[in-house]
N, C-alpha and C positions, 0 to 999 in steps of 0.2 A: 824113765821117761829119759831119752836120748835129748839133751838140749842143744839146739845150733840156733846162732845168731846171725846175719850178715847184713851190712848195709850196703843199702842197694842207693845208687845215682847220685856219689859222693864219695873222694877217697877216704882212708884211713880205715882203723878198725873201731871197734867198740866193746862194752863189758857186758856179758851176761851175766846176772846171778840166781841159782837156784837156791830163792829164798824158803819154799817150801813144795815138799812133793806128799801128798795124800788123798786119800778118798772122799773125805769130807770137806773139801771146798769146791763148791760148786756156785756160789754167788760170788758177786761183785767184792773186793775184800775192804772195808772199813779201815782208815788211818786215821789214828788222833795222838799227839804228842810222840811218847816212845813206844806206843803200841798199834800194832797191827793184827787184824781180827779176819781170821776166815770162816764163813758160815757156808752151809749147804744143807741138802737132804741126805741122808745115808738110810739104808734098811736093817734092819736088826732082827734077827731071827727070831728074838724073844718076843719081839710084838711084833709076830702075824705083819711084818712086810709095812708095819707104821712108819710115817715118815718123821722123822728125827731131824733136830739141826744139832750141829756139832759147830763150837768155835774153838781156836787157838790163839792167844795172846802170845805176844814175843816181848820183851822187855829185856836189853844187855844179852842178847844172842840165844835166848833159850825158852821154852814153852812156859808158861808162867799159869796158864788156865786152861780146862774143857770141861764142856758141859754139855750133856745130853738129854733131850726132852722133844716131846713133840704133841701134836703138829703143830706146823705153823702157818702162819697166811700169808706173809709178804716178809720183806727185806728188814733185818735188823737195823739197828743206829746204835752210834754210841753220843750218851748224852753226859749230863754230869758227873764228875767226877769218874770219870771212863766207864761209867756202867754202860754195859753191853744188852739195849732194851731190846727185848724180843717179843713179837706179835704172835702169842699162841691162844689158847682158850681163856687165858688171863695175859695180862702185860707183865713180864717179866723184865725185872734190872738185874741183871748177872754181874756179880763183882769180877775186876781183872783178874783174881788170882782163882775165881770159879765158885760157885755157891749162891744161892738168890738171894741178893740185896735186901729188894723188897718185890710183892707180886701184888698186882691190883685187880681186880674183878673185872671181867667182862661179862655181858649176855650171853656171845657167841662165839666162834671161831673169829678171829681177826680176818678182815677180808682185804687189808691193804698194811702196805710197809709201814714201818714207824718215818714219823716225819718230826723234825726239831723246830721250834721258829728261834728268833733272835735271841728271846732270853730265857732260853731251855723249854718252854712250854712242848709238850708232848701231844702227837696228835695220833690217832690211830683210828679206824673204820671197823665194822664188825657185819659178819654175814646177816644179824638179824635187821640192818638197814639204819645204823646209829653210829654216831661219828663222837668221839671221847676225847677231852682234852683234859689234861694231867699238869701240874706242875712240876718243875725241876727235880721235886724229892719225890714225886709219884702220889700227890695228895688230887684228888676230883675238882676239877674245877668246872665242867660242864659237861654237860652230851646233847646232840641234836638228836631226833628220829625222822630219816626219809623214807620210810617203810611206804609202799611196797618197792622200792630202790634199796638196794644195798651199795653201798660206796666200794670204787674199784682203783686199784692205781695211788701213788703217793699223791698226800696233798702240795700244793705249793702256796707258802707264807708269806705276805708282804710283810714290810716294817713295822705297820700295827698293829700287827698279829692277827691279820684279819684270814682266814685261811679258805681255798679255793679247790675245788675236784672234780672228779665225774662218779655217777652212781648209777648205776644197770637195773632196770626192774627184775625183780626177782622170780615174777612167772613163767613158768615154760610156754604160753600160751604167747606171750610180751617179751621175747628174748631179747631183741634190740634195739629196745628203747632206754633213751640214756638221760639222764638230766645234769646240768653243770649248777654245783651248788657254792654257795657263798656264807662263811660263818665267824661270826664275830669272835674275837680274843674270849669269851664265855662260852661260844659253843650255840649261841640264840641263831636262830636263822637270819639272813638278811634275804638271799632270793634262792629259787629252785625254779631253772628254768629249762624246758625241752631243747638237745641239740641231737646232730648227727651223730652216728658211731665215733667214739675218739680212734683215734690207731695210735696215741705215743701220749707219755704225762705230759700234763700242763706243766710249762715253765710260766715264770712271771719276766716281760722283757718291757720296763719301761711301766705304763700305766695301762698295760693289758698283759692277758693272760693268752699263751699262743699256743696250741696243739694241733699236731694232724686229724682228720675229718674223713669220714668216708662218706659221698655226697649221692653217692647212688642208692637205689630204691631198696628200703632193707627187705622186700620182703624176697629179692631176689638172693640173699643169704642162704635162709637154709641150714645154717651151720656150717657153709662153708666159707672158705675164706674171700674177703670183699675183691672186687675190681680195684686194683690200686688206679688204673687208669682213670679212675671215677675220684681219687683223694684230693686234698687240698690241704695246706697249711693255714690256718683261721687263727685270726686276733680276735678277742674279745674284750670288752670294756670292764675294767673290774669293778665299778660303780655299778652301771647299769645291767651287766651281762650279754649285753647288745655285740652283735658281729661289728667288728670296724674294719675290716679286709679281709681278702682271703687271696691265696695262690694256688694253681692248680700245679702239684710236684708232678703227674706220672705215674706216681711211684709211691713206694710206700716211706713216709717220711718219719724221721726219727725223730725222739725229745730233742725240744730244741735248746740253744744256750744265748746267754747275750754277751755283745763284746762291749768295749767300751763306749764304742760310739753309739749304744743301743741297737746293733744290727740285730735280727735274728738268724742264729748260723743252725744247721740241720743238714742232715747227709739222706741223698734220694738215691737207693739203689749203691752206684760206683761216682755219684757226685756229692762234693762239698757246696751247700747252697748258702749265700749271705743275703739277707733282703732289709731291705730300708725302707719302713712304712708300707711293704707289699711289691716292693718295687726290687729287679734284682740288682743287687751292688758287685758278687761274683759269685761265679758259679764253675767248677772245676772238676774235672774227670778224672779217678786217680787211674781208672785202669783196674778196679777191683773192688769188691760189693766192702761199702763201710758201714759202722754201726755209730752208736751213739757218741757223739763228741765231748771233748772234756777242754775246757778254756783254763790256759794257764796263765799266771802272773803275768809272764812274758807277751801274752797276748797270742800266742799260738794256739791252735788247735790239734789235740793229741786224739786219735782216731783208731781205734780195732777196727781192723779189716780181716779178708779171706787170708791174707799173706801175713799176717802180724802187726805190724803198730805202722801207722801212716803219722807223719806231723806236718800240719801248714803252716804257713806264715799267717798275719794277720790279715793280707790283704787275699786268702784263699788258697794263694800259690801253695804246692807243695812245695815241701823242706826236704824233707828227709824220709825214708821207708825202711823199716827194720823188717827184714823175712824172720819168719819164728817157724817152731816145729809144726804149730797147730793154729788155727784161726783164732783171733780175738773178739769173742760177740758178745763183749759186756765192756762197759763204760772202763777207761783206764782211770787209776788214783793217782794223784800226784803228790807227792807228800816228801818233803825232809830231802830235795833235788832230785828225786826220782820218779820215772813214771813206772808204775808197777800195773801189770796185765797178769790177768789168769788166764793160763794157757793149758790147756789142758788139764786143769785142776792142778797146774803147777804155780806158785808166782814167779813173775820173774820181773827183775829191776833193770830200766834203763837209765843212765846217766842223762839229766837234761841240760846241762852245760855243755861246753866243745872240750874241756877237759874231764878225763875218766874219773871220777872222785873216789875215793875207797869205800866200799862196803858199809853202809850205817849199822850203827850196834846192833840193833834185832836181824840183822842180814848176814852178820859175819859167819856164827855157829853155821857150818855145810856149805857157805857159798863155793859157787862154782865157779869160777872166772875163767870163761875161755876166751879172751882177747882183752888187749890194752891198746890204745892210742889215741888219738884225735878225731874229734869231726870234722 
């Protein structure tokens, strides 16, 4: 792949790093400490086209591990001791150098990504309608049964260890029935309530759970995409599960993030939107389709877009835009002073400060520096 980065809307140049280029990085990379993990689905000719997951880990500029197996039901996560936790037909913990560190039973293929609580507890759901929680060492803590609903998407976990998520009815005759569930730290059920069709992953914002929802009649779907003119961003009370406010988006909303001021920030088509208790705090048209935002320690929002990478100030104003070779359709990872984006199966790093930094140790091998200068 030919790599190109241009800086739009301001003077000077920047640097682009070709960190990794290969056929097995489809998902959002995972970063922790000195490790950067890429993962994705590949096809193995000896496995009759079965979906496999492969990860690479970097330390000191070289690949230190690779593991392939399948199928998987959602995105892996990095847990305690730099273990890569993969939701498959079991919950597998892969050591950074490769090899299975521990392997825990699941009753069916995982149906959700792995989610990690503040205390290291590990949450994952299955196609059998169960949600399981393990401690950081892989020991089972508890499980909840939601059948005839199967959990979908990641769970959001509050500071008390309570997990919140959505589940979908498994019957083909009831394809668009969803519930919102809340589970205690031991996976005991606090509530399971019917909700409209969710359009994004749930996010914890203050004392509410926020997610996009389709408000139209489910009978109109019949396997078709929702009419996003009928979409809203909805906030649910954590204790009761009841709606506290809703805001019509007029388009498909992304997963939301929270600012230090407690604002709800998400994208709708080409707009970055900030809400304060259901009221608009800012709304910026970027002129290019935006994807899920990531908020940095500096309060800025880093958003993949059709033209590359867009960076917005805390007040929602567009700060800088990077034009890359291909669209960035996934969340941007912020790690060790770099914004790392998956661009057409190539991981690329953009320095976050106004002076170009040297490549981090894990990026120096094979780094492709195409320019220097200051923002």
